[in-house]
Structures are given as C-alpha cells and as structure tokens.
C-alpha positions in Angstrom: 0.0 0.0 0.0 2.9 2.4 0.7 4.2 2.0 -2.8 0.8 3.0 -4.2 0.6 5.9 -1.9 4.1 7.1 -2.9 3.2 6.8 -6.6 0.1 8.8 -6.0 2.0 11.5 -4.1 4.6 11.7 -6.9 1.9 12.0 -9.6 0.2 14.7 -7.5 3.5 16.7 -7.2 4.2 16.3 -11.0 0.6 17.4 -11.8 1.0 20.5 -9.6 4.3 21.4 -11.3 2.8 20.9 -14.7 -0.3 23.0 -13.8 2.0 25.8 -12.5 3.7 26.2 -15.9 0.7 25.4 -18.1 -0.2 29.1 -18.0 -3.1 29.0 -20.4 -4.5 25.8 -18.8 -4.8 24.0 -22.1 -3.3 20.7 -20.8 0.0 21.0 -22.6 3.3 23.0 -22.3 4.2 25.2 -25.2 7.8 26.1 -25.9 7.5 29.2 -23.8 6.0 27.4 -20.9 8.6 24.6 -21.0 11.3 27.2 -21.2 9.9 28.9 -18.0 9.9 25.5 -16.3 13.5 24.8 -17.2 14.5 28.3 -16.1 12.8 27.7 -12.8 15.3 24.9 -12.1 18.2 27.0 -13.4 18.5 25.4 -16.8 18.8 28.0 -19.5 18.4 26.4 -22.9 19.1 28.0 -26.3 16.1 28.0 -28.6 17.6 25.4 -31.0 18.0 23.0 -28.1 14.6 23.8 -26.7 13.1 22.9 -30.1 15.1 19.7 -30.2 13.8 18.8 -26.7 10.2 19.5 -27.6 10.6 17.4 -30.7 12.0 14.5 -28.6 9.3 14.8 -25.9 6.4 15.4 -28.2 5.4 11.8 -28.9 2.1 12.6 -30.6 3.7 15.4 -32.8 1.3 18.2 -31.9 4.1 20.7 -31.1 3.6 20.8 -27.4 4.2 18.6 -24.3 1.2 17.0 -22.6 1.3 15.7 -19.0 2.0 12.1 -20.0 4.9 13.2 -22.2 6.1 15.4 -19.4 6.0 12.5 -16.9 7.9 10.3 -19.3 10.6 13.0 -19.5 10.8 13.5 -15.7 10.7 9.8 -14.8 
C-alpha cells in the first residue's frame, strides 16, 4: 500500500508542477511554458536545443508537451 501511496504522491506533485507552468491551462506545455519550467530549475536552454527537446518529448507530434509526455521525460 505504501508504494501505491508514494506513486500517487509523486503523480500529484508532478501534476502541480505541470499546472503551474501550463499558464493557459490547455493541458499542454508550449515552448515558452517549457522554457519557463526549465529556467525555474536554473536550466537556461538555447532555442535550438529547446526545439530539439520538444521534438524529442512530443510523442504525438502536436508541437507541445502533454502531461503524460512530461511525466515520461521527468521519470
């Protein structure tokens, strides 16, 4: 039961972080929103690398990063 509780807690924290940076509340992180998230953790990324990161994370190819893609990246 503890493992399930830990997993739920981790998911809750990740959802809160995701929501904080999903400024327009559309359920995905744009390049600008992802850049703000990375800057918050002191990672300054050049635009070309940010574009490459989004391309890598954006499994469904819609140009933004959804929560599931974000979790896959973090975990």
